N, C-alpha and C positions, 0 to 999 in steps of 0.2 A: 694756412689756418689750421687749427688742431682737427682733424678728422675724428676725434673722439667727442667732441663737443656736440649737442643736438643741434639740429638744423636752425638757423636763424627764423624767428617768428615773423618777420618783416622785412621789408626792404632797408629801413632805417638801420635795424640790426645787422644786417649783412655789410652795408656799408661801414658801420663802426669796426665790425672785426675786420672786414678787408682793409681799411686805412691803418688799424693797430699793426696787421701783420705787414703792410707795406711800409710802414714807418720803421719797424723792427728790422726789417731786411736792408732799409737804407741806412739806418744808424751802424750796422754791422759794416757795411761796404764803406762808408764814410771814416769808420774807424781806422780800417785797414788803410784808405787811402791818406789820412792823416799821419799815420805812422810813417808811412813811406814818402810823404811831402817833406818831412822834417826829420830825416835821419840823423840820430844822435842828439837831437834837440829837443824829443819828445818821446816819453816811454810809451810802451802799449797800453798801460793802464792810464795814463793821460789822455791818450787818444780816444781811448772807450770813453772816458769821462766827458770829454769835449764833443764827441760824435752828436749825441742826442741835441745839443744846443746848436750845433752847425744845421743840423737837420731842421731843425724849428726855424732857424734864420732863414734857411731856402723856402721853407714852406710861408713864412710869412712875406717874404720877396715875391714869392709866385702868386699871391693873392690879387684878384681884380684890382684893388688899389695900391698895390704893393710896388716893388721894384727893388733894385739893389740898394739904394739909399736907404729904404724901408728896413730892409733885413739888415744892414749895419746900424742903423739906429737902434733896432731891437737888442743887438749885441752891445752897445754903448750902454743901454738901459740895463742891461745884466751886471755891466762892470761897476755902474753907478749904484748897485742896489735897489734899483727900481722896477727890476724884472720878477719872473716867477720865483 
């Protein structure tokens, strides 16, 4: 988290900041992994564009009512234009 921001006013604000920082970190790591998993088949720019989508799909899958099938369904909805 940015150390120049004022302290969070409450627990909810702290959690929002924490989740944002964690997601940003995961997106960076996912982009690196994607670029290495498909050498020659995906550029670093493409990996950077896909990483947030992948992280979100993993978050959906990890939800209490989620699972791998729910995460994949989320991706399918994005492809079909019914997602975010």
